[in-house]
C-alpha positions as CSV (number, residue, x, y, z in Angstrom):
1,X,44.5,2.2,-78.3
2,X,48.1,0.8,-76.9
3,X,51.6,0.9,-78.7
4,X,51.9,-1.7,-81.5
5,X,55.3,-3.9,-81.8
6,X,57.0,-3.1,-84.9
7,X,60.3,-5.2,-86.6
8,X,62.9,-3.4,-87.0
9,X,66.3,-3.4,-88.4
10,X,69.2,-0.8,-86.8
11,X,72.5,-0.1,-88.6
12,X,75.4,0.2,-86.5
13,X,78.6,2.8,-87.3
14,X,81.5,0.8,-88.4
15,X,83.6,2.5,-86.2
16,X,81.3,0.9,-83.1
17,X,81.8,-2.4,-84.5
18,X,84.0,-3.4,-81.7
19,X,82.0,-2.2,-79.0
20,X,78.9,-4.1,-80.6
21,X,78.2,-5.8,-77.6
22,X,77.6,-2.2,-75.9
23,X,75.6,-0.9,-78.2
24,X,73.4,-4.2,-78.2
25,X,72.7,-3.6,-74.5
26,X,71.8,0.1,-75.2
27,X,69.7,-0.7,-77.5
28,X,68.1,-3.1,-75.3
29,X,67.9,-0.6,-72.3
30,X,66.1,2.0,-75.1
31,X,63.3,-0.7,-75.4
32,X,64.7,-3.0,-78.3
33,X,63.6,-6.8,-77.9
34,X,66.5,-8.4,-79.5
35,X,65.8,-10.7,-82.5
36,X,69.6,-11.4,-84.4
37,X,72.8,-9.6,-84.1
38,X,74.8,-9.4,-88.0
39,X,77.9,-9.0,-86.6
40,X,79.8,-8.5,-89.9
41,X,77.0,-6.5,-91.6
42,X,77.1,-4.2,-88.4
43,X,73.1,-4.7,-88.4
44,X,70.6,-6.0,-85.1
45,X,67.7,-6.9,-85.7
46,X,64.9,-7.3,-83.4
47,X,60.9,-5.3,-82.4
48,X,60.3,-2.5,-80.3
49,X,57.1,0.0,-79.4
50,X,56.3,1.8,-82.3
51,X,56.6,4.8,-80.0
52,X,60.3,4.4,-78.7
53,X,61.6,4.2,-82.5
54,X,63.6,7.5,-81.9
55,X,64.9,6.3,-78.7
56,X,66.8,3.4,-80.6
57,X,67.7,6.4,-83.1
58,X,69.5,8.0,-79.8
59,X,72.1,5.3,-79.1
60,X,75.1,6.0,-79.5
61,X,76.9,4.2,-82.0
62,X,73.3,3.9,-84.2
63,X,73.7,5.4,-88.0
64,X,69.8,4.5,-89.0
65,X,67.1,2.4,-87.6
66,X,64.4,1.6,-90.6
67,X,61.1,-0.3,-90.0
68,X,61.6,-4.0,-91.6
69,X,59.5,-4.4,-94.5
70,X,58.2,-7.3,-96.1
71,X,58.0,-7.6,-99.9
72,X,55.9,-10.2,-101.8
73,X,56.7,-11.5,-105.3
74,X,54.3,-13.6,-107.6
75,X,54.9,-17.9,-108.1
76,X,57.2,-18.5,-110.8
77,X,54.6,-19.7,-112.7
78,X,52.4,-16.7,-112.7
79,X,51.7,-14.4,-115.7
80,X,53.3,-11.2,-113.8
81,X,56.7,-11.5,-113.9
């Protein structure tokens, strides 16, 4: 069984935002397939092989790496609200 690609959200330290392009390059080198870079929030999204998540956490300037989650809500006319 091969590795599974998972969506992740990477939080970058506030004091590293001025050097965000270098952090993004290091994340790519660590295996991140880039999705979006949200500069104002200091967040980078993308996908990575599940066995490489810890590699992303080791990148200088990275505060947290978490798997992206999906939340489903019932439709507005549903009796469960």
